[in-house]
VMD Tcl script that draws the C-alpha trace (Angstrom):
set ca {
  {-12.22 -16.11 4.14}
  {-9.72 -18.96 4.35}
  {-7.21 -20.75 2.13}
  {-9.96 -21.99 -0.20}
  {-11.03 -18.42 -0.96}
  {-7.95 -17.95 -3.15}
  {-5.95 -20.03 -5.62}
  {-2.52 -18.64 -4.78}
  {0.30 -21.15 -5.14}
  {3.69 -21.73 -6.69}
  {6.34 -19.12 -7.24}
  {5.27 -15.50 -6.74}
  {8.34 -13.26 -6.97}
  {8.62 -10.19 -4.80}
  {9.43 -7.89 -7.68}
  {12.18 -5.31 -7.50}
  {11.27 -1.70 -8.33}
  {13.45 -0.14 -11.04}
  {14.84 3.32 -10.27}
  {17.04 5.39 -12.55}
  {20.60 6.34 -11.63}
  {19.15 9.66 -10.42}
  {16.71 7.89 -8.11}
  {13.57 8.45 -10.17}
  {10.90 5.76 -10.46}
  {11.28 4.19 -13.92}
  {7.81 3.11 -14.95}
  {8.88 2.10 -18.46}
  {11.45 -0.28 -16.97}
  {8.79 -1.51 -14.49}
  {6.44 -2.41 -17.34}
  {9.30 -4.17 -19.14}
  {10.12 -6.13 -15.97}
  {6.47 -7.16 -15.57}
  {6.44 -8.38 -19.17}
  {9.55 -10.49 -18.56}
  {8.05 -12.02 -15.42}
  {4.95 -12.93 -17.40}
  {6.98 -14.48 -20.22}
  {8.97 -16.51 -17.67}
  {5.65 -17.99 -16.51}
  {5.59 -16.79 -12.92}
  {2.56 -17.92 -10.95}
  {2.03 -14.39 -9.68}
  {3.81 -11.19 -8.74}
  {4.05 -9.31 -5.44}
  {4.28 -5.55 -6.02}
  {5.95 -3.03 -3.67}
  {6.94 -5.56 -1.07}
  {10.15 -5.43 0.92}
  {12.18 -6.35 -2.16}
  {10.28 -3.62 -4.00}
  {11.73 -1.00 -1.60}
  {8.35 0.29 -0.45}
  {10.05 2.12 2.39}
  {11.68 4.64 0.05}
  {8.65 5.37 -2.13}
  {6.01 8.05 -1.90}
  {2.38 6.96 -1.80}
  {1.95 8.31 -5.33}
  {4.82 6.18 -6.60}
  {3.36 3.09 -4.99}
  {0.01 3.82 -6.62}
  {1.76 4.12 -9.99}
  {3.35 0.69 -9.51}
  {-0.03 -0.78 -8.55}
  {-1.74 0.75 -11.58}
  {0.85 -0.51 -14.06}
  {0.84 -4.01 -12.58}
  {-2.95 -4.23 -12.55}
  {-3.10 -3.05 -16.16}
  {-0.44 -5.50 -17.35}
  {-1.10 -8.60 -15.24}
  {-4.58 -8.30 -13.75}
  {-6.66 -11.36 -14.64}
  {-3.60 -13.10 -16.09}
  {-1.92 -14.23 -12.87}
  {-2.13 -13.65 -9.12}
  {-1.10 -10.12 -8.22}
  {-0.51 -9.12 -4.61}
  {-0.12 -5.54 -3.44}
  {2.50 -4.77 -0.84}
  {0.64 -2.66 1.71}
  {3.20 -2.46 4.49}
  {3.50 0.93 6.19}
  {4.15 2.52 9.57}
  {0.51 3.01 10.59}
  {-2.64 0.95 10.05}
  {-4.28 3.94 8.38}
  {-1.63 4.01 5.68}
  {-1.87 0.25 5.08}
  {-5.66 0.48 4.91}
  {-5.36 3.20 2.27}
  {-3.09 1.06 0.12}
  {-5.32 -1.99 0.60}
  {-8.39 -0.04 -0.51}
  {-6.55 1.17 -3.59}
  {-5.40 -2.37 -4.38}
  {-8.92 -3.70 -4.11}
  {-10.22 -0.96 -6.36}
  {-7.61 -1.83 -8.99}
  {-8.51 -5.52 -8.94}
  {-5.58 -6.99 -7.04}
  {-6.13 -10.54 -5.79}
  {-4.90 -9.74 -2.30}
  {-2.35 -7.90 -0.22}
  {0.97 -8.73 1.41}
  {1.33 -7.16 4.86}
  {4.23 -7.07 7.32}
  {4.29 -5.47 10.72}
  {5.64 -1.90 10.69}
  {9.44 -1.80 10.82}
  {11.35 -0.24 13.74}
  {8.34 -0.15 16.10}
  {8.64 -3.76 17.44}
  {5.02 -4.48 18.32}
  {4.05 -6.83 21.14}
  {1.65 -9.74 20.58}
  {-1.52 -7.82 21.42}
  {-0.49 -4.98 19.15}
  {0.46 -7.41 16.38}
  {-2.98 -9.02 16.37}
  {-4.62 -5.59 16.48}
  {-2.53 -4.48 13.47}
  {-3.84 -7.25 11.22}
  {-7.36 -7.04 12.59}
  {-7.52 -3.29 11.87}
  {-6.68 -3.81 8.19}
  {-8.96 -6.83 7.87}
  {-11.90 -4.99 9.45}
  {-11.44 -1.99 7.15}
  {-10.97 -3.69 3.77}
  {-12.57 -6.89 2.51}
  {-9.56 -8.25 0.63}
  {-7.52 -11.46 1.15}
  {-4.42 -10.92 3.30}
  {-1.10 -12.73 3.26}
  {0.64 -12.23 6.60}
  {4.39 -11.76 6.17}
  {6.61 -12.81 9.06}
  {9.85 -10.90 8.40}
  {11.81 -10.66 11.66}
  {14.92 -9.24 10.03}
  {12.97 -6.17 8.95}
  {10.38 -5.80 11.70}
  {12.26 -6.93 14.82}
  {9.43 -9.37 15.57}
  {9.60 -13.10 14.85}
  {5.99 -14.22 15.04}
  {5.71 -17.58 16.79}
  {3.50 -20.39 15.47}
  {1.10 -19.66 18.35}
  {0.86 -15.98 17.41}
  {0.47 -16.79 13.72}
  {-2.38 -19.14 14.63}
  {-4.17 -16.28 16.38}
  {-3.66 -14.02 13.36}
  {-4.83 -16.77 10.99}
  {-8.19 -16.71 12.77}
  {-8.79 -13.12 11.60}
  {-11.48 -13.01 8.91}
  {-9.55 -11.97 5.78}
  {-6.25 -13.74 6.49}
  {-5.80 -16.50 3.91}
  {-2.00 -17.03 3.77}
  {1.23 -16.81 5.74}
  {4.64 -16.07 4.27}
  {7.40 -17.14 6.65}
  {10.87 -15.65 6.17}
  {12.51 -16.61 9.43}
  {15.68 -18.61 9.93}
  {13.90 -20.67 12.61}
  {13.11 -23.74 10.52}
  {11.48 -25.55 13.44}
  {8.97 -22.71 13.73}
  {8.45 -22.67 9.96}
  {7.55 -26.37 9.98}
  {5.37 -26.11 13.07}
  {3.44 -23.25 11.44}
  {3.07 -25.16 8.19}
  {1.81 -28.38 9.75}
  {-0.49 -26.67 12.24}
  {-2.03 -24.05 9.94}
  {-2.02 -25.43 6.39}
  {-5.68 -26.46 6.56}
  {-6.65 -22.88 7.50}
  {-4.26 -20.73 5.42}
  {-1.93 -21.09 2.47}
  {1.68 -21.58 3.44}
  {4.46 -19.71 1.63}
  {8.16 -20.07 2.28}
  {8.59 -23.54 0.78}
  {12.30 -24.22 0.15}
  {13.39 -25.47 -3.26}
  {14.80 -28.77 -2.00}
  {13.77 -32.24 -0.81}
  {11.99 -30.77 2.20}
  {10.02 -28.44 -0.05}
  {9.03 -31.31 -2.32}
  {7.81 -33.27 0.71}
  {5.72 -30.31 1.88}
  {4.21 -29.91 -1.59}
  {3.49 -33.62 -2.06}
  {1.74 -33.74 1.31}
  {-0.27 -30.56 0.62}
  {1.36 -28.79 3.55}
  {3.16 -26.06 1.58}
  {1.73 -23.96 -1.24}
  {4.61 -21.94 -2.61}
  {7.18 -19.20 -2.17}
  {6.93 -15.43 -2.32}
  {10.27 -13.70 -2.79}
  {13.75 -13.79 -4.33}
  {13.01 -11.43 -7.25}
  {12.91 -14.20 -9.92}
  {16.62 -13.92 -10.75}
  {16.66 -17.42 -12.29}
  {13.57 -16.80 -14.37}
  {11.48 -19.84 -15.22}
  {13.58 -22.13 -13.00}
  {11.63 -20.86 -9.99}
  {8.09 -21.71 -11.16}
  {9.28 -24.93 -12.83}
  {10.45 -26.30 -9.47}
  {6.85 -26.19 -8.28}
  {5.37 -27.44 -11.54}
  {7.65 -30.48 -11.49}
  {6.91 -31.07 -7.81}
  {3.15 -30.91 -8.42}
  {3.60 -33.48 -11.22}
  {5.73 -35.63 -8.85}
  {8.71 -35.27 -11.20}
  {11.16 -35.26 -8.33}
  {14.45 -35.29 -10.26}
  {13.38 -32.47 -12.56}
  {12.18 -30.46 -9.59}
  {15.50 -30.94 -7.80}
  {17.42 -29.86 -10.91}
  {15.64 -26.50 -10.76}
  {15.74 -26.40 -6.98}
  {19.46 -27.04 -6.74}
  {20.18 -23.95 -8.79}
  {17.80 -21.93 -6.63}
  {19.48 -23.14 -3.43}
  {22.96 -22.51 -4.84}
  {21.96 -18.94 -5.65}
  {20.51 -18.45 -2.17}
  {23.58 -19.82 -0.45}
  {25.87 -17.62 -2.55}
  {24.00 -14.45 -1.67}
  {22.34 -15.02 1.73}
  {22.90 -16.46 5.17}
  {20.29 -18.94 6.49}
  {18.53 -16.10 8.35}
  {18.22 -14.09 5.09}
  {21.03 -11.69 5.96}
  {22.91 -10.85 2.73}
  {26.49 -12.11 2.62}
  {27.56 -8.80 1.05}
  {25.95 -5.52 0.05}
  {22.16 -5.38 0.40}
  {19.55 -7.83 -0.84}
  {18.11 -5.11 -3.06}
  {21.39 -4.24 -4.76}
  {22.25 -7.93 -5.23}
  {18.96 -8.76 -6.93}
  {19.04 -5.69 -9.14}
  {22.61 -6.35 -10.23}
  {21.69 -9.96 -11.06}
  {18.68 -8.89 -13.14}
  {20.73 -6.25 -14.93}
  {23.29 -8.92 -15.85}
  {20.44 -10.91 -17.40}
  {19.41 -7.95 -19.53}
  {16.29 -7.48 -17.42}
  {15.64 -4.01 -15.95}
  {16.53 -4.39 -12.31}
  {17.64 -0.78 -12.35}
  {19.34 1.03 -9.49}
  {18.69 1.10 -5.75}
  {17.49 4.31 -4.13}
  {19.08 5.96 -1.06}
  {19.59 5.18 1.73}
  {20.70 2.02 -0.09}
  {24.00 2.01 -1.99}
  {25.01 0.15 -5.15}
  {27.36 -2.78 -4.89}
  {31.09 -2.23 -5.07}
  {33.03 -3.31 -8.17}
  {34.17 -6.48 -6.40}
  {30.62 -7.26 -5.24}
  {29.24 -6.80 -8.75}
  {31.88 -9.22 -10.02}
  {30.80 -11.68 -7.34}
  {27.21 -11.56 -8.61}
  {28.35 -12.08 -12.19}
  {30.56 -15.03 -11.25}
  {27.73 -16.68 -9.33}
  {25.30 -16.39 -12.24}
  {27.84 -17.61 -14.76}
  {28.64 -20.56 -12.50}
  {24.96 -21.53 -12.63}
  {24.95 -21.44 -16.41}
  {23.03 -18.17 -16.68}
  {23.91 -16.11 -19.75}
  {25.16 -12.74 -18.52}
  {25.88 -9.48 -20.28}
  {29.43 -8.15 -20.44}
}
mol new
graphics top color blue
foreach p $ca { graphics top sphere $p radius 0.5 }
foreach p [lrange $ca 0 end-1] q [lrange $ca 1 end] { graphics top cylinder $p $q radius 0.2 }
display resetview
């Protein structure tokens, strides 16, 4: 497999997972959220990724998310299954389930906390690839894994049979660009910023899209890419400027949240839009009253209609 095996591109939100105030998985709200993402014309959806709080879910809950997403969106848009876990055996189990349900591919980080070395990192991806014949998007997420995969290491991983894409979420922009320019002919490149640089990467067929951010701005996110593909630069920047303003209000350049947690911020923002973001689940905490007000003010400042 390589980049031409799949048609993944554009904006693929890493969907939040709605929980009730009591911490229960809310599958009705999940189905409602999926319907909203579809109506807002997302180019795909990533299920049970980092933003989806996979780390606090049981395997049964993750399977329930997969099943509902496959039923609602399968065959209608790209759906990627978040298969991150602490052991390769667990990730392989999720990948096999995703393939059986008809997912288009999987999103896979290194295990958190463990801090693998380079040899172990390559072995991690090779183990999953050897066990399950499904397209893999490698997710470089140093803030969560403790490992910032270098362009050289990502090149070695890209040579593994089923690896077809790389999602880069590192604050090291030089490494992001080196990876994009050196690997774009082999794998699809995700992590394209919604700005002039992103437009340049798209126009030169170096960048394919973005996976993340929870789709807080709705159709603005996919429209940035659609305008860029059509070489409608000003229209793309109009959407992109709102995306960048939202990012800068909520996150530092290295993806560290400026307040609260990324999960609580995104869920509060969706709830303000009347979309079921739901609640976070322990060990995460909800935002404070002042932090919630900060989210509301940011959305209102971007012209987003918010609930009282």
